[in-house]
C-alpha positions as CSV (number, residue, x, y, z in Angstrom):
1,X,120.6,117.6,103.7
2,X,120.4,114.5,105.8
3,X,117.5,112.0,105.6
4,X,115.3,111.7,108.7
5,X,115.2,107.9,108.2
6,X,119.0,107.8,108.7
7,X,118.6,109.9,111.8
8,X,115.9,107.6,113.2
9,X,117.5,104.3,112.2
10,X,121.2,105.0,112.9
11,X,121.7,108.0,115.2
12,X,125.0,106.7,116.5
13,X,126.4,106.7,112.9
14,X,125.5,110.4,112.7
15,X,126.9,111.2,116.2
16,X,130.2,109.5,115.2
17,X,130.3,111.3,111.9
18,X,129.8,114.7,113.6
19,X,132.5,113.8,116.1
20,X,134.9,112.9,113.2
21,X,134.2,116.2,111.6
22,X,135.0,118.0,114.8
23,X,131.5,119.4,115.0
24,X,129.9,120.3,118.3
25,X,126.4,120.0,117.0
26,X,124.1,117.8,119.0
27,X,121.4,115.7,117.3
28,X,119.4,115.1,120.5
29,X,117.0,118.0,119.9
30,X,116.5,116.8,116.4
31,X,115.8,113.2,117.6
32,X,113.3,114.7,120.1
33,X,111.6,116.7,117.4
34,X,111.4,113.7,115.1
35,X,109.8,111.6,117.8
36,X,107.3,114.4,118.5
37,X,106.5,114.6,114.8
38,X,105.9,110.9,114.5
39,X,103.7,110.8,117.7
40,X,101.6,113.8,116.4
41,X,101.2,112.2,113.0
42,X,99.9,109.0,114.7
43,X,97.4,111.0,116.7
44,X,96.3,112.9,113.6
45,X,95.8,109.7,111.6
46,X,93.7,108.2,114.5
47,X,91.5,111.3,114.5
48,X,91.1,111.2,110.8
49,X,90.0,107.6,111.0
50,X,87.4,108.6,113.7
51,X,86.2,111.4,111.5
52,X,85.8,109.1,108.5
53,X,83.8,106.6,110.5
54,X,81.6,109.3,112.0
55,X,81.1,111.0,108.6
56,X,80.1,107.6,107.1
57,X,77.7,107.0,109.9
58,X,76.2,110.5,109.5
59,X,75.9,109.9,105.7
60,X,74.1,106.7,106.4
61,X,71.7,108.3,108.9
62,X,71.1,111.2,106.5
63,X,70.3,108.8,103.6
64,X,67.8,107.1,105.9
65,X,66.2,110.4,106.9
66,X,67.3,110.1,110.6
67,X,69.6,113.1,110.6
68,X,69.9,116.4,108.8
69,X,72.5,118.3,110.8
70,X,76.1,117.1,111.3
71,X,76.7,116.1,114.9
72,X,78.8,118.5,117.0
73,X,81.6,115.9,117.5
74,X,82.2,115.9,113.7
75,X,82.8,119.7,113.8
76,X,85.0,119.3,116.9
77,X,87.0,116.5,115.2
78,X,87.5,118.7,112.1
79,X,88.8,121.6,114.2
80,X,91.1,119.3,116.2
81,X,92.5,117.8,112.9
82,X,93.2,121.3,111.6
83,X,95.0,122.2,114.8
84,X,97.0,119.0,114.7
85,X,98.0,119.6,111.1
86,X,99.3,123.1,112.0
87,X,101.3,121.7,115.0
88,X,102.9,119.1,112.7
89,X,103.8,121.7,110.2
90,X,105.5,123.8,112.9
91,X,107.5,120.8,114.1
92,X,108.4,119.9,110.5
93,X,109.7,123.5,110.0
94,X,111.8,123.2,113.1
95,X,113.2,119.9,111.9
96,X,114.1,121.4,108.5
97,X,115.8,124.3,110.2
98,X,117.8,122.0,112.5
99,X,118.8,119.7,109.6
100,X,120.1,122.7,107.7
101,X,122.9,123.0,110.3
102,X,124.0,119.4,110.3
103,X,126.8,118.7,107.8
104,X,126.9,115.7,105.6
105,X,128.4,112.4,106.8
106,X,132.0,112.2,105.6
107,X,133.3,109.0,103.9
108,X,135.3,106.7,106.1
109,X,138.5,107.6,104.2
110,X,138.2,111.3,105.1
111,X,140.5,112.2,108.0
112,X,139.0,113.5,111.2
113,X,138.5,117.2,111.5
114,X,139.3,119.5,114.3
115,X,137.2,122.0,116.1
116,X,139.6,124.9,115.3
117,X,138.2,125.6,111.8
């Protein structure tokens, strides 16, 4: 199975390799899915950082006797994070399914294939 880093860093190499193999598979959907995955991971990490800061603040307030119940925004952030994790998992599953259909990159010495096979 192909490495996503290769797909991200060198999509033209993969396109050329698929063309040489005579494959009609397009990697555009896979590139879109990978971009979506990376964007969602970034958003998730940002929300985790917000949650961590808010939890630390709540812990400080609780230690000082200023608060006893977690604020609603902490619960909302927790639910949002769970939702984002599930969305990322779904995208990753779709990526793995798409990757399963992409053949390996042939060596340069391998003759070009034809679409007849």
